[in-house]
C-alpha positions in Angstrom: -108.1 49.0 8.5 -107.0 52.3 8.9 -105.9 53.8 5.6 -102.7 56.3 5.3 -101.7 58.5 2.5 -99.4 57.2 0.2 -96.6 59.6 1.2 -96.7 58.0 4.4 -97.0 54.9 3.2 -94.0 55.9 1.4 -92.3 57.5 4.4 -93.5 54.6 6.6 -92.1 52.3 3.7 -89.3 54.6 3.1 -88.7 54.7 6.7 -89.2 51.0 7.3 -87.2 50.1 4.5 -84.6 52.8 5.4 -84.5 51.2 9.0 -84.7 47.6 7.9 -81.9 48.7 5.2 -79.8 50.4 7.8 -80.5 47.7 9.9 -79.7 45.1 7.2 -76.7 46.8 6.1 -75.5 47.1 9.9 -76.3 43.5 10.5 -75.1 42.1 7.0 -71.8 44.3 6.8 -71.0 43.2 10.4 -71.8 39.8 9.1 -69.7 40.1 6.2 -66.7 42.0 7.6 -66.9 39.1 10.7 -66.7 36.2 7.9 -64.2 38.4 6.0 -62.6 39.1 9.1 -62.2 35.7 10.4 -61.6 34.1 7.0 -58.8 36.1 6.4 -57.4 35.4 10.0 -58.0 31.9 9.1 -56.5 32.0 5.6 -53.7 34.2 7.5 -53.4 31.1 10.1 -53.7 28.1 7.8 -50.8 30.1 5.6 -48.8 30.1 8.7 -49.5 26.6 9.5 -48.7 25.3 6.0 -45.6 27.3 6.4 -44.7 26.0 9.5 -45.8 22.2 8.6 -43.5 22.8 5.2 -40.7 24.2 7.3 -40.3 21.4 10.0 -41.6 18.3 7.8 -37.7 17.4 7.4 -37.2 17.9 11.0 -40.0 15.3 11.6 -38.8 12.9 9.1 -35.3 12.8 10.7 -36.4 13.0 14.1 -34.0 15.9 14.6 -36.5 17.5 16.9 -34.0 20.1 18.5 -34.3 22.9 15.8 -38.4 23.1 16.4 -38.5 25.4 19.3 -36.4 27.9 18.1 -38.5 28.0 15.4 -41.7 28.1 17.4 -40.4 30.9 19.3 -39.4 33.1 16.3 -42.9 32.4 14.8 -44.6 33.3 17.7 -43.7 37.0 17.2 -45.6 37.2 13.9 -48.9 39.7 14.0 -52.3 38.2 15.7 -50.5 34.8 17.1 -50.8 33.8 20.3 -49.4 30.6 20.0 -48.1 28.1 18.2 -47.8 24.2 18.7 -46.1 21.1 17.0 -46.5 17.4 17.5 -46.1 14.5 15.9 -48.4 12.0 14.7 -49.4 10.5 17.9 -50.1 13.9 19.3 -47.3 14.7 21.3 -46.1 18.0 21.5 -42.8 18.4 20.5 -42.6 22.3 20.4 -44.9 25.0 22.0 -44.4 28.8 22.4 -46.1 28.0 26.0 -43.3 25.6 27.5 -45.5 24.5 29.9 -47.1 22.2 27.0 -44.0 20.5 26.0 -44.4 16.5 26.0 -48.3 16.8 26.8 -50.9 15.7 24.4 -52.6 17.9 22.0 -56.4 18.3 22.1 -58.5 15.5 20.5 -60.6 17.7 18.5 -57.5 18.8 16.5 -55.8 15.8 15.9 -55.3 15.4 12.0 -56.5 12.1 10.9 -57.4 12.7 7.3 -55.0 14.9 5.8 -57.3 18.2 6.3 -56.9 21.4 7.8 -59.2 21.8 11.1 -60.2 25.5 11.8 -62.2 26.4 14.9 -63.4 29.4 17.0 -62.5 29.2 21.1 -65.4 31.8 22.4 -63.9 31.2 25.3 -60.4 33.3 24.9 -61.9 34.8 21.9 -58.9 32.9 19.5 -59.1 31.4 16.2 -57.4 28.0 16.2 -55.8 26.3 13.1 -54.6 22.6 13.0 -53.0 21.7 9.6 -51.0 18.2 9.1 -47.3 18.1 8.5 -47.5 15.6 5.4 -45.9 14.2 2.4 -48.8 13.1 0.1 -50.6 10.7 2.1 -48.1 10.2 4.6 -48.7 12.5 7.9 -45.8 12.9 10.1 -47.3 14.8 12.8 -49.5 18.2 13.3 -49.0 22.2 14.1 -51.4 24.4 15.8 -51.7 28.1 15.4 -53.9 30.2 17.7 -54.8 33.3 16.3 -56.5 36.4 18.6 -59.9 37.3 17.8 -60.3 40.3 20.0 -58.7 43.1 17.4 -61.7 42.1 15.0 -64.6 42.1 18.0 -63.6 45.1 19.2 -63.6 46.8 15.7 -66.9 44.9 14.7 -68.9 46.3 18.0 -67.3 49.8 17.2 -69.0 49.3 13.7 -72.4 48.5 15.1 -72.3 51.5 17.6 -71.6 53.8 14.7 -73.9 52.4 12.5 -76.8 52.6 14.7 -75.7 56.3 15.2 -75.3 57.0 11.7 -78.1 55.0 10.5 -80.4 57.4 12.5 -79.4 60.4 10.6 -79.3 59.4 7.5 -82.6 57.3 7.4 -84.5 59.8 5.4 -82.0 60.2 2.6 -81.6 56.3 2.6 -85.3 56.1 1.4 -84.2 58.1 -1.7 -81.0 56.4 -2.1 -81.7 52.8 -0.1 -82.6 51.1 -3.3 -79.3 52.5 -5.2 -77.4 51.9 -2.3 -78.3 48.4 -2.0 -77.9 47.3 -5.6 -74.2 48.6 -5.4 -73.3 47.0 -2.1 -75.3 43.7 -3.2 -73.6 43.4 -6.3 -69.9 43.3 -5.2 -70.7 41.1 -2.3 -72.4 38.5 -4.5 -69.1 38.2 -6.4 -67.0 38.4 -3.6 -69.2 35.3 -1.7 -68.6 33.5 -5.6 -65.1 33.8 -5.3 -64.5 33.1 -1.9 -66.7 30.3 -2.9 -64.3 29.3 -6.1 -61.5 29.7 -3.9 -62.5 27.2 -1.0 -62.9 24.9 -4.1 -59.1 25.0 -4.8 -59.8 27.5 -8.0 -57.3 30.0 -7.1 -57.4 31.8 -10.5 -60.7 32.9 -10.2 -61.1 36.6 -11.0 -61.5 39.2 -8.1 -64.3 42.1 -8.2 -62.8 45.3 -7.7 -65.8 47.7 -6.5 -64.8 51.3 -6.3 -66.2 53.8 -4.4 -66.4 51.7 -1.4 -63.3 51.5 0.9 -64.0 48.3 2.4 -65.0 46.7 -0.5 -61.9 47.9 -2.0 -59.5 46.5 0.9 -61.6 43.4 1.0 -61.0 42.9 -2.5 -57.3 43.6 -2.2 -56.8 41.2 1.0 -58.8 38.2 -0.9 -56.8 39.1 -4.3 -53.6 38.6 -1.4 -55.3 35.4 -0.1 -55.6 34.0 -3.5 -52.2 34.6 -4.4 -50.6 33.2 -1.4 -52.7 30.1 -1.5 -52.4 29.6 -5.1 -48.5 29.9 -4.2 -48.5 27.1 -1.3 -50.4 25.0 -3.6 -48.1 25.5 -6.4 -44.8 24.8 -3.5 -46.4 21.7 -2.5 -47.0 20.2 -5.9 -43.2 21.0 -6.3 -42.4 19.4 -3.1 -44.8 16.4 -3.8 -43.2 15.7 -7.2 -39.7 16.3 -5.7 -39.9 13.5 -3.2 -42.1 11.5 -5.9 -39.4 11.7 -8.3 -36.9 10.4 -5.5 -39.2 7.4 -4.4 -39.5 6.5 -8.4 -35.6 6.7 -9.1 -34.6 5.5 -5.7 -31.6 2.4 -6.2 -33.2 1.3 -3.2 -36.6 -0.7 -3.2 -39.0 1.7 -1.1 -42.6 0.0 0.5 -45.2 1.1 2.2 -47.5 -1.5 4.1 -50.3 -1.5 6.2 -50.1 -2.7 9.8 -50.9 -6.0 8.4 -48.1 -6.0 6.0 -49.9 -5.7 2.8 -48.4 -3.5 0.3 -49.7 0.3 -0.4 -47.3 1.7 -2.5 -43.7 0.4 -3.8 -41.1 1.9 -6.1 -39.8 0.6 -9.5 -36.6 -0.7 -8.0 -38.7 -2.8 -5.0 -40.9 -3.9 -8.2 -37.0 -5.0 -9.8 -35.7 -6.6 -7.1 -38.6 -8.9 -6.7 -38.8 -9.8 -10.1 -42.2 -8.6 -10.6 -43.1 -6.7 -14.0 -45.4 -3.8 -12.7 -46.9 -2.1 -9.7 -50.3 -3.5 -9.8 -48.9 -7.0 -9.6 -47.1 -6.0 -6.4 -50.0 -4.1 -4.6 -51.9 -6.2 -2.5 -49.2 -8.5 -2.0 -48.6 -9.3 1.9 -45.2 -8.4 2.7 -44.8 -10.7 5.5 -47.0 -13.8 4.0 -45.8 -13.5 0.5 -42.3 -12.0 0.5 -40.4 -13.1 4.0 -38.8 -16.4 3.2 -40.6 -18.1 6.2 -42.7 -17.3 9.5 -39.4 -17.5 11.4 -37.6 -14.2 9.6 -41.5 -12.4 10.2 -41.3 -13.5 13.6 -37.6 -11.8 14.5 -38.4 -9.1 12.6 -41.9 -8.3 14.6 -39.6 -8.9 17.9 -37.0 -6.5 16.6 -40.0 -3.6 15.7 -41.9 -4.6 18.7 -38.8 -3.7 21.1 -37.1 -0.5 19.4 -39.7 0.5 16.6 -37.6 0.0 13.5 -34.8 -1.9 12.0 -31.8 -1.2 10.2 -29.7 -2.8 7.3 -31.7 -6.2 9.0 -30.7 -9.3 6.9 -32.9 -11.6 5.7 -34.3 -13.9 2.6 -37.0 -12.7 0.5 -38.6 -14.9 -2.0 -38.8 -13.2 -5.8 -41.6 -13.7 -7.8 -39.8 -16.4 -9.5 -39.5 -18.1 -6.1 -35.9 -17.3 -6.0 -34.7 -16.5 -2.9 -32.9 -13.0 -2.1 -30.7 -11.8 -0.1 -31.6 -8.5 1.3 -30.9 -6.0 3.9 -34.0 -4.5 5.4 -34.2 -0.9 6.9 -38.0 -0.2 8.2 -39.8 2.0 10.3 -43.2 1.4 12.3 -45.6 4.6 11.7 -47.7 4.4 14.9 -51.2 6.4 15.4 -52.7 7.5 19.1 -52.0 4.8 21.6 -48.8 3.5 20.0 -50.9 1.3 17.5 -49.3 0.2 14.4 -50.8 2.1 11.1 -48.5 1.1 8.6 -44.7 -0.1 7.9 -42.2 2.3 5.8 -38.9 1.2 4.7 -36.8 0.0 2.3 -34.7 -3.0 0.8 -31.4 -3.5 -1.1 -30.8 -6.6 -2.7 -27.2 -7.8 -1.6 -27.1 -11.1 -2.9 -24.3 -10.2 -4.9 -22.2 -8.7 -2.5 -22.7 -11.5 -0.2 -21.2 -13.7 -3.0 -18.5 -11.4 -3.4 -17.6 -11.4 0.1 -17.7 -15.0 0.5 -15.4 -15.0 -2.5 -13.1 -12.2 -0.9 -13.0 -14.7 2.2 -11.9 -17.6 0.2 -9.4 -15.5 -2.0 -8.0 -13.8 1.5 -8.0 -17.6 3.2 -6.2 -19.1 0.0 -3.8 -16.4 0.1 -3.1 -16.8 3.7 -2.4 -20.6 3.0 -0.3 -19.4 0.1 1.8 -16.8 2.5 1.7 -19.3 5.7 2.9 -22.4 3.7 5.7 -20.1 1.7 9.6 -21.6 3.0 10.4 -17.6 3.3 9.9 -15.2 6.2 6.9 -12.6 5.1 6.3 -9.8 7.0 4.1 -6.8 6.1 4.3 -3.4 7.9 2.0 -0.3 8.3 3.0 3.6 7.9 4.4 3.1 11.6 6.1 0.0 11.1 3.6 -2.0 13.0 3.3 -5.7 11.9 0.1 -6.6 10.2 1.2 -9.9 8.8 3.7 -12.8 10.0 3.8 -15.6 8.4 4.7 -19.4 9.8 8.6 -19.1 8.7 8.9 -16.1 10.4 7.8 -17.9 13.8 10.3 -20.5 12.9 13.1 -18.2 12.1 12.5 -15.6 15.2 10.7 -18.2 17.5 8.0 -15.4 17.5 4.2 -16.3 17.3 2.1 -14.1 14.8 -0.2 -13.7 17.9 2.6 -11.9 19.3 4.2 -10.3 16.6 1.1 -8.8 14.9 0.4 -5.1 16.5 4.2 -4.7 17.6 6.9 -2.5 16.2 8.8 -4.6 13.9 12.2 -3.0 15.8 10.9 -4.1 19.0 10.2 -8.1 18.4 13.0 -8.6 15.7 16.0 -6.0 16.6 17.9 -7.2 14.1 15.7 -5.6 11.5 17.0 -2.4 13.0 20.0 -1.9 11.0 17.6 -1.9 7.8 15.5 1.6 8.8 16.7 3.0 5.7 15.8 0.4 3.3 12.2 0.2 4.9 12.1 4.2 5.0 13.1 3.9 1.1 10.7 1.2 0.2 7.5 2.6 2.2 8.3 6.5 1.6 9.9 6.2 -2.3 7.7 3.3 -3.4 11.1 1.5 -4.2 12.0 -2.1 -4.4 15.4 -2.6 -2.2 16.8 -6.1 -2.6 20.0 -7.1 -0.4 21.6 -10.4 -0.9 23.4 -12.4 1.1 22.8 -11.0 4.2 23.3 -12.5 7.6 20.4 -11.8 10.2 20.5 -15.0 12.3 23.0 -16.1 15.5 24.4 -18.8 13.1 26.9 -16.9 10.9 26.8 -19.6 8.2 23.1 -18.8 7.4 22.5 -16.6 4.6 19.8 -14.7 3.6 18.7 -12.5 0.6 16.3 -9.6 2.0 13.8 -7.9 -0.4 11.9 -5.0 1.0 8.6 -4.4 -1.4 6.4 -1.1 -1.3 3.0 -2.6 -0.4 -0.2 -0.3 -1.1 -3.7 -1.6 0.5 -6.9 0.6 0.5 -4.7 3.8 0.1 -2.6 3.5 2.8 1.1 2.8 2.1 3.3 0.0 4.0 6.0 -2.5 3.2 6.2 -5.9 2.9 9.7 -7.9 3.9 10.5 -11.1 2.5 13.6 -12.9 3.6 14.5 -16.3 1.5 17.1 -18.8 3.2 19.8 -19.4 0.6 22.6 -20.7 2.9 21.5 -24.3 0.9 21.6 -22.6 -2.6 25.0 -20.5 -1.5 26.8 -24.0 -0.8 25.6 -25.6 -4.2 26.8 -22.2 -5.8 30.0 -22.7 -4.3 30.4 -25.8 -5.3 29.2 -25.1 -8.8 31.7 -22.8 -8.7 34.5 -24.8 -7.6 33.5 -27.4 -10.4 33.9 -24.6 -13.1 37.2 -23.6 -11.3 38.3 -27.2 -12.0 37.2 -27.6 -15.4 39.0 -23.9 -16.0 42.4 -25.5 -14.3 41.9 -28.9 -16.7 41.8 -26.6 -19.8 44.7 -24.8 -19.1 46.8 -28.2 -17.5 48.9 -28.5 -20.8 49.9 -24.7 -21.2 50.7 -24.8 -17.3 52.6 -27.8 -18.0 54.7 -26.3 -21.1 55.1 -23.1 -18.8 56.7 -25.4 -16.1 58.8 -27.4 -18.7 60.3 -23.6 -19.6 61.2 -22.5 -16.1 62.3 -26.2 -15.1 64.6 -26.0 -18.4 65.9 -22.3 -17.6 66.6 -23.4 -13.6 68.2 -27.1 -14.7 70.3 -25.6 -17.9 72.0 -22.8 -15.6 72.4 -25.2 -12.8 73.9 -28.0 -14.8 76.4 -25.2 -16.3 77.6 -24.3 -12.6 78.1 -28.1 -11.6 79.8 -28.7 -15.1 82.1 -25.5 -14.7 83.0 -26.5 -11.1 83.8 -29.9 -11.9 86.1 -29.4 -14.8 87.8 -26.1 -12.5 86.9 -23.6 -14.7 87.1 -20.1 -13.3 83.7 -18.3 -12.5 83.6 -14.8 -12.0 81.5 -13.1 -9.5 79.7 -11.4 -12.4 78.9 -14.7 -14.4 77.8 -16.4 -11.0 75.5 -13.4 -9.9 74.3 -13.8 -14.0 73.4 -17.7 -13.2 71.9 -17.2 -10.2 69.5 -14.4 -11.3 68.4 -16.7 -14.3 67.6 -19.5 -11.6 65.8 -16.8 -9.3 64.0 -15.4 -12.1 63.0 -19.0 -13.5 61.9 -19.6 -9.7 59.7 -16.5 -9.3 57.9 -17.6 -12.6 56.8 -21.1 -11.1 56.4 -19.2 -7.7 53.9 -16.8 -9.6 52.3 -20.0 -11.6 51.3 -21.8 -8.6 50.2 -18.9 -6.6 47.8 -18.4 -9.8 46.8 -22.0 -9.7 46.1 -22.1 -6.1 44.2 -18.7 -6.2 41.7 -20.0 -9.1 41.1 -23.3 -7.3 40.9 -22.1 -3.6 37.7 -22.4 -1.6 36.7 -19.3 0.2 34.0 -16.8 0.7 34.6 -13.7 -1.7 37.0 -11.1 -0.1 35.7 -8.3 -1.2 38.8 -6.0 -1.8 40.0 -3.0 -4.1 41.0 -5.1 -7.6 43.0 -3.2 -10.2 40.9 -5.1 -13.6 44.3 -4.4 -15.2 46.3 -6.4 -12.9 43.5 -9.4 -13.2 43.9 -9.1 -17.0 47.8 -9.3 -16.8 47.2 -12.6 -15.0 45.0 -14.0 -16.9 47.1 -13.3 -20.2 49.7 -15.0 -18.4 48.2 -17.8 -17.4 47.0 -18.2 -21.2 49.9 -17.4 -23.0 50.6 -21.0 -23.7 47.6 -22.0 -22.8 45.1 -20.7 -25.8 45.5 -22.3 -29.3 48.3 -20.8 -31.1 45.8 -20.1 -33.9 44.1 -17.6 -31.9 45.9 -13.8 -31.7 44.8 -12.1 -28.4 44.9 -8.1 -28.1 45.2 -6.7 -24.8 44.0 -3.2 -24.3 44.3 -2.4 -20.7 42.3 1.0 -19.2 45.1 4.0 -18.8 44.5 4.5 -15.3 44.3 2.0 -12.6 40.9 0.3 -13.0 39.9 -0.3 -9.1 36.6 -2.0 -8.3 35.0 -3.5 -5.2 35.5 -7.2 -6.0 37.5 -10.5 -5.0 40.5 -10.9 -6.7 40.0 -14.7 -7.4 36.1 -13.9 -9.0 37.7 -11.2 -11.2 40.3 -13.2 -12.6 37.6 -16.2 -12.9 35.1 -13.9 -14.8 38.3 -12.7 -17.2 39.2 -16.7 -17.7 36.4 -17.7 -18.3 35.2 -15.3 -20.8 38.4 -15.6 -22.6 38.3 -19.5 -22.9 34.9 -19.2 -24.0 36.1 -16.6 -26.7 38.6 -19.3 -27.8 36.7 -22.2 -27.8 34.1 -20.3 -30.1 37.0 -19.8 -32.8 38.7 -23.2 -32.6 36.6 -26.7 -31.2 33.3 -25.1 -32.6 34.8 -24.8 -35.9 36.1 -27.2 -38.4 39.6 -28.1 -37.8 40.5 -26.4 -41.3 38.7 -23.3 -40.0 40.5 -22.6 -36.6 41.7 -19.2 -35.3 40.7 -15.3 -35.1 41.0 -12.8 -33.2 40.5 -12.5 -28.8 40.3 -9.0 -27.8 40.0 -7.4 -24.4 39.7 -3.9 -23.5 39.1 -2.3 -20.2 37.5 1.1 -20.3 35.5 3.7 -17.9 31.7 4.5 -18.5 30.3 7.6 -17.3 26.4 7.4 -16.6 24.4 9.3 -18.6 20.8 9.4 -19.1 20.7 7.8 -22.9 22.8 4.8 -20.9 20.6 4.5 -18.1 17.7 4.5 -20.3 19.5 1.8 -22.2 20.5 0.3 -18.6 17.9 0.7 -16.1 19.9 -1.4 -13.9 22.6 0.8 -13.9 22.8 2.6 -10.1 26.4 3.7 -10.2 27.8 7.1 -11.5 30.6 5.4 -13.0 31.5 1.8 -14.3 34.1 -0.1 -15.6 33.6 -1.9 -18.9 35.4 -5.3 -19.8 34.8 -6.1 -23.3 35.6 -9.2 -24.6 35.3 -9.6 -28.1 35.9 -12.7 -30.6 35.6 -13.7 -34.4 34.0 -17.0 -33.8 31.0 -19.0 -34.6 28.6 -16.6 -33.1 25.1 -17.1 -32.2 21.4 -16.3 -32.9 19.2 -14.5 -30.2 17.5 -17.6 -28.8 20.8 -18.9 -28.3 22.0 -16.0 -26.6 19.2 -15.7 -24.6 20.1 -18.8 -22.7 23.8 -18.8 -22.3 23.9 -18.1 -18.6 21.4 -20.6 -17.6 23.4 -23.2 -15.4 24.4 -26.3 -17.9 23.3 -25.1 -20.7 26.3 -25.0 -23.7 25.9 -25.0 -27.3 29.4 -27.1 -27.4 29.7 -31.2 -27.8 29.4 -33.4 -25.7 32.4 -33.6 -23.3 33.8 -30.1 -24.3 31.9 -27.9 -22.1 29.4 -28.3 -18.9 27.5 -25.1 -19.1 28.6 -23.7 -15.9 31.1 -20.9 -17.0 28.9 -18.5 -18.1 26.5 -19.1 -15.0 29.5 -18.6 -12.8 30.2 -15.2 -14.8 26.6 -13.9 -14.5 26.6 -14.7 -10.9 29.7 -13.2 -9.8 29.0 -10.1 -11.6 25.1 -9.6 -10.3 26.7 -10.1 -7.0 29.1 -7.2 -7.4 25.9 -5.0 -8.7 27.1 -5.0 -12.4 25.6 -6.5 -15.6 26.7 -8.0 -18.8 25.4 -7.0 -22.1 25.8 -9.6 -25.1 26.1 -8.7 -28.9 26.2 -11.8 -31.6 25.7 -12.6 -34.8 25.9 -16.2 -36.4 29.2 -16.5 -38.3 30.5 -13.0 -37.5 31.5 -13.6 -33.5 30.2 -12.2 -30.1 31.4 -9.6 -27.8 30.6 -9.5 -24.0 30.4 -6.6 -22.0 31.0 -6.6 -18.4 29.9 -3.3 -16.6 31.2 -2.9 -12.8 30.4 -0.1 -10.4 34.0 2.1 -10.4 35.6 2.1 -6.9 36.4 5.7 -6.2 40.1 5.1 -4.0 41.2 7.9 -1.9 44.8 9.1 -2.3 46.5 6.9 0.5 50.1 7.2 0.8 52.0 4.5 -0.9 52.3 1.4 1.3 56.3 1.4 2.8 58.0 -1.4 0.4 59.6 -4.4 2.3 63.2 -3.7 3.7 65.8 -5.5 1.4 67.7 -5.8 4.6 67.5 -9.4 6.1 66.5 -9.1 9.7 68.9 -11.3 11.8 68.2 -12.6 15.1 69.0 -15.0 17.9 67.9 -17.8 20.2 66.7 -21.7 19.4 64.2 -22.4 16.7 62.4 -25.3 16.0 62.0 -26.4 12.2 59.3 -28.9 11.7 58.5 -30.0 7.9 58.3 -33.5 6.2 60.2 -32.3 2.8 64.0 -32.7 3.8 64.8 -30.1 1.0 62.5 -27.4 2.7 63.5 -28.5 6.4 67.4 -28.3 5.3 66.8 -25.1 3.4 65.0 -23.6 6.5 67.5 -24.9 8.7 70.7 -23.2 6.5 68.8 -19.8 6.2 67.8 -19.8 9.9 71.3 -20.6 10.8 72.8 -17.9 8.7 70.7 -15.2 10.3 72.2 -16.0 13.8 69.8 -18.6 15.1 69.9 -22.2 16.3 68.2 -24.7 15.1 66.4 -28.2 16.2 64.7 -30.2 13.3 61.8 -32.5 13.0 60.4 -34.4 10.1 56.9 -34.8 11.4 54.6 -33.3 13.7 54.9 -36.5 16.2 58.5 -35.8 16.4 58.4 -32.0 16.6 56.2 -32.2 19.3 58.4 -34.5 21.4 61.3 -32.4 20.8 59.5 -29.7 21.8 58.3 -31.5 25.0 61.8 -31.6 25.7 63.1 -28.3 25.2 60.3 -26.1 25.6 62.3 -23.5 27.7 64.9 -23.0 25.3 62.8 -23.0 21.8 61.7 -19.3 21.2 59.5 -20.3 17.9 58.4 -23.1 16.0 58.1 -22.9 12.3 55.6 -25.6 11.5 54.7 -27.0 8.3 50.7 -27.7 7.9 50.4 -30.7 5.8 52.6 -33.6 7.1 52.4 -37.5 7.4 51.7 -39.0 10.8 50.6 -35.8 12.6 49.5 -32.9 10.9 50.3 -29.2 11.6 47.2 -28.5 13.4 47.4 -31.7 15.6 50.8 -30.9 16.4 50.1 -27.4 17.5 47.1 -28.4 19.4 49.7 -30.6 21.3 52.2 -28.1 22.0 49.6 -25.9 23.1 48.9 -28.8 25.9 52.7 -28.6 27.0 52.9 -24.7 26.9 49.7 -22.7 26.0 51.9 -19.6 24.8 54.0 -21.4 22.2 55.1 -19.4 19.3 54.3 -20.8 15.8 54.6 -19.7 12.5 53.0 -21.9 10.1 54.3 -22.5 6.5 52.4 -23.9 4.2 52.4 -24.3 0.4 48.9 -23.7 0.2 47.2 -20.3 0.1 45.8 -18.5 2.8 42.3 -20.2 3.0 39.6 -21.6 5.1 42.0 -24.6 6.4 44.8 -21.9 7.4 42.3 -19.6 8.6 40.8 -22.3 11.3 44.5 -23.1 12.7 45.3 -19.4 12.6 42.1 -18.8 15.2 43.3 -21.7 17.3 46.3 -19.5 18.5 49.0 -19.5 15.4 50.9 -16.3 15.2 51.5 -15.8 11.6 51.4 -17.5 8.1 54.3 -17.9 5.7 53.2 -18.8 2.0 55.5 -21.1 0.3 58.1 -20.9 -1.0 59.8 -18.3 1.0 63.1 -16.5 1.0 65.6 -15.8 3.3 64.1 -12.2 3.7 60.8 -13.4 4.3 61.6 -16.4 6.4 63.9 -14.1 8.9 61.5 -10.9 8.8 58.1 -13.7 9.7 60.6 -15.4 12.3 61.5 -11.9 14.3 58.1 -11.0 14.1 56.7 -14.3 15.9 59.5 -14.1 18.4 58.6 -10.5 19.4 54.6 -11.2 18.8 
């Protein structure tokens, strides 16, 4: 073996070492750079893949794929990105920078099955390919594939190797001297870099990264490695936070959430699922089979499996589950099948809601709805409900009977189209619907039969926040008839009460008439002279007495008549005056009567008879409280009747919320009688309630007063204390009358005429008086004592007879029957009907047959002459 010099050896060794070190450094640097570059590129690709997975996971969960392609297109513009692909868990490409790949399958070697990131180098295309799962925890929804170009790295690596070889030759001598130092300086940082990289690879991103000085590449590598570690740490933290967030939602969800394998064994459930099925812990539920242990029966599972097979999911599928205590639970199941490659079901994910209570509530609501519908359908009143557009939503059986329209025809149509009579109530419907006011219309006529009366009520209706109107029609025809009978009975009771006083008044009238008449007869018989002044005085006395008798009879007829209320302007002062006349000799003399009429005409819109009936009943009640309801020795007191006007102000409105007018006339009837306590006062308007002894009262008077006042939209206040008396305040809406010109008074001139008049009356005195009157004013007269005789005379002289004065109530043939027979003889017969009855329904009936006019008995020469002339000229 040839020996060389130490220097040679040193040179050779140094040269060899230098060359070796140079070559080693070049190779090592190239290797480290390549590894660093690839690692950096891999980390860059991994970061992009994770970012992409994190950005698109919500769209994959909700199956909203539309935004994915736009995201891929924007991400493909990043540095070093060749292409990006996003696929679902089955490998179907949903978005790709290369459009031609859409809908194709992802390469199998990049399929994600174990939730790990896959990185590979494609030497054919000089690309680094990174595949990352799109997942939440262990639940994989898809994969993102990122391809990065390695060409810049390879070009740079080739350039480094070429330059390193040339530079190594120039520095091989110097490298002998500094080789060991340089190797030491290089190997130390690289080793630390490797250690840091290993720590990062193991998930420790908080490792200390070496910061060598003097070597630029190592400094940059250190900086890049530090950035990479920080980025990976941030991504890991974000993933952990995201997982915590979704886990929090999973744990706190009110619905039971579960994950089961393909066989149905539960892999994970949330606390709500545990609670719904009555378990005590998660451990108790895991491992149980959803289909075998929890579904009620195989049939339920078979139906579920069929639905899952046909559509891959079920939503709100109702079924019965069995809880741990074997209690059946009605649940709504929503489930999604997670499939792997090839379409095989890997697991089931879903949620359940316990709807047992909901179903029970629905059954109860259905039962109550059916119960309420039965009530509505069985109501005797017509009940109709409308929505905001006046479309019918409810139409009960009574409505069908009244209108002849079935509910199937009515519901869904406008109320005004199917029941035109409602057209006149549009304002009331609008008031109830828009202003939420209840509107009541009493005694309305809505059917074709004019005798049928109805109370209409319009109620505001709110259901589920939607406004509407409910309309109720109550048939009060029979009630109205009974009320009229009740009123008539009370009138008869009042007349009976007044009979004694009226008899006294009639005796006074007769005494005046007979006394003056006997005085005239005496003077004529004894040939005592009578001056015209004395004769006029006697005649005026008898006329005054006769007029008083006429007024009393008229009041009795008014009080007792059977007739519908005739609403006309009524002056309450006159009503009070009439009642005062009736009661002058009727009320017990121990009672002092005080009148306080209004200073002006107190007009209200009412029926004259009803207003007098109200006043009379209140006065009779007050008199009784001071007489028959006391001991005989304590009879007496003061009856005060006052009429005054009340203007409605906020204080009055608050005290009387039923007040709707601007002003009211108040009738105050006060007595100093026995009074009553609060309990008794609350019942006094009830029919047949009375505090009087048996046989002294029926309990109908105040009930009738209340009904009359309410029908006139008025109201009553009662103030009473035992032993101190009572005050009844009746409030009636004031009627504002226009300043009409005064009606022309009847002329006092007697109207004369000519022609033949037939007088038919069964009363000889009346018949003779009528004959004399007509003869006196220029007419010729034929007379008949009954209807049958009158018809025969008319048959014989119809051509000459100008008019017939016909009494209504006669024997053999009544006035009505006689008129009908005369019409058969001559349809154009002119008849003036006369009767002692008031113009009531009986008279109206005959007038409708064609009688020209009516004359109330007793009549005078003036009224008879005018009436006959009017009939002849008619």
